[in-house]
N, C-alpha and C positions, 0 to 999 in steps of 0.2 A: 504494500500500500504506500502511496505517496502523500505527503502533506504539501498542499499548494497554499502558499502564504504570501500576502502582500503586506508591506509595513511602510508607514509614513510617519513623519513627525506631525503631531497635531495637539491642539489644546483639548484635554479630556473633557472639560466642562462643556465646551461648545459642541463636541461630538455627542456627548451624553444627551444634550437637549435635542439634537437631531434624531438620535435613536428613539427617544420618547415620542417625538412627533411622528416618526415612521411606524410606531407600534411595535418596536423590538421588544422581545422578552428578556428581562434581566435574569440572568442565570445565577449570579452570585459574585462574591468578591473574595480574594485570597491574597495572602502574602506568600511569596515563593523565595526560596534560597536554593540556587542551582550551583552545585559544586562540579566543575569540569575537570576531567582527568587527561593527563598525557599518557600515551601508550609507550611501553618499553621497546616495541618492535617497529614503530613508524611514527612520523611526525604528523599529528592530526592537522596542524596548521597548514602544512604543505599539501596534504591529501584532501583538505576541506571536509573533514569528518569531525564528529563530536561524540563524546561519551560523558554523560552527566548523571548525577543523582540529584533529584529534585525533592526537596522537603516543602510541603505546602500546608498552610494553615488557613482554614476557612475563617472569614471575618463575619459571615452571617451565620445564624443558627447556633449550633452547638460548639463551633470552633474546633471541629475535628481536624486532626493532622494526619496526612498521608505522605507516602514516599514512593517514588518511581525511579527506575533506572531506564535511561534512554540512549540508544545509539542513533545518530543521524549520519546518513551517507552524504557524499558530495552533492552539490547542486546539479540538477539535471537539465536546466534551461536558463537562458539569459534574461528572460522577462520577469521572473519571480524567484522567490526563495523555495522552489520546489525541490524536495529531496526525499529519498526513501527513509522511512523512520520505523524503528522497532522500539516498543516501550512496554514495560510491565511494572505492576505495582510490587513493591517489596515490603515485607512486614517490619523490617528494622533497617533504617538507613545507615546506622552506625555499623551494623554487621556487614552490610553490603560494601561499605567503605573499606572494612577490614578484608573482605574477599578481594576487592580490586587491589588494595595495597599488597596483599599476599602474592598476587599475580604480577606485581611490578608496576602497576599503574599508580601514578602520583598525582595528587591534587595540583591543578594548575592555576585555577582562578575561581572566584565566587561572584555570581551575579545575583543581586537582590532586587526584587520588584514587588510593587503592589499592582494587582490586576483586577479589573472589573469586567465581567463577562456578560455578553448579550448574544442572543440568537436572532438573526434577521435573514429572511429569504433563503434559508437552508445553509447559511454561513455562520461561523463563530466570529463575533466581533469583540475584540479585546482592547480595553483601554488600559494602557500600561504607564506606570511611573517607575522608571528605572533609576536606582541610586547611582549618582554620578553622571547620568546621561540626560534625564528629562522625561518628557511625555511623548508617547507614541500610540498609534492605533494599528492593530493587526486585523486583517480579514483572512480567514483560512477555512479550508475544508479538505477532507481526505478525498483521494481520487485514485482510480486505477490508471495504469500507464496510458490507456487510450482516451481517458477523460481529462487529462491534464490541461490541454488548451482550452476546452470549454469551461472547466472549473475556474481557470485563471481569468477568462473573459468575464465570467459571472462576478468574480471578486472585484474586478475593475469597475463593473457596474455598481456594486455595493459602495465602493469608495466614492464614486461620483455622486450617488444618491445621498451620501452623507456630507457632500460639499467638499470633499477632499480631492486632491490632484494625484491620480495614480502615476503620473509622470515623475512625481517626486519620490517614487518608491525607493526603499533601502533594501538591498539584497544582503547586506552584512548582518550577521547575528549580533545580539547584544554583547556577547563575549568579544567578538571582533571589534565592535565599536569601542568598548571599554579598553581593549588592548591598544587601539590606535590613540585613544585619549591619553593613555599612560605611557606611551612610547617616548623615549628620549628624543629630543629634537636635534 
């Protein structure tokens, strides 16, 4: 399965108002802490891959905490952040970190963000505030290989309906953006 994602910088309050006007369903809000890992056998920055453990705490309801481990393959097209993705929930993020450490994977970076999630026209719309980077909007949906182009075009339509410019899309991950922000000049 592929994750087709478009991301732009945007003011969360303005987009939230447009989502309400459009009748989007608010799905919830969370705080996420993503710990990314370097592999002992290849450089993920060079291969455009990512391995992370995500710890997520709900801000609505019971405040439940979950953890997932995710592998993201290299980008597969130039127009979006589409990549193959494999993800599964883990019962204990600290134990999973121990497994990865035992296999030679080392923590490389941490990305922290607040996310507010909406559903609109079959797409997930996420309003993000990323520590050290600012505010963003992501529009995404899963697709099979044959659906990628149509799903991407639908995401472009959702961005336009929200008053956002898809031509301002960012293909770089939050990890990549933070790395670029912190790189020595």
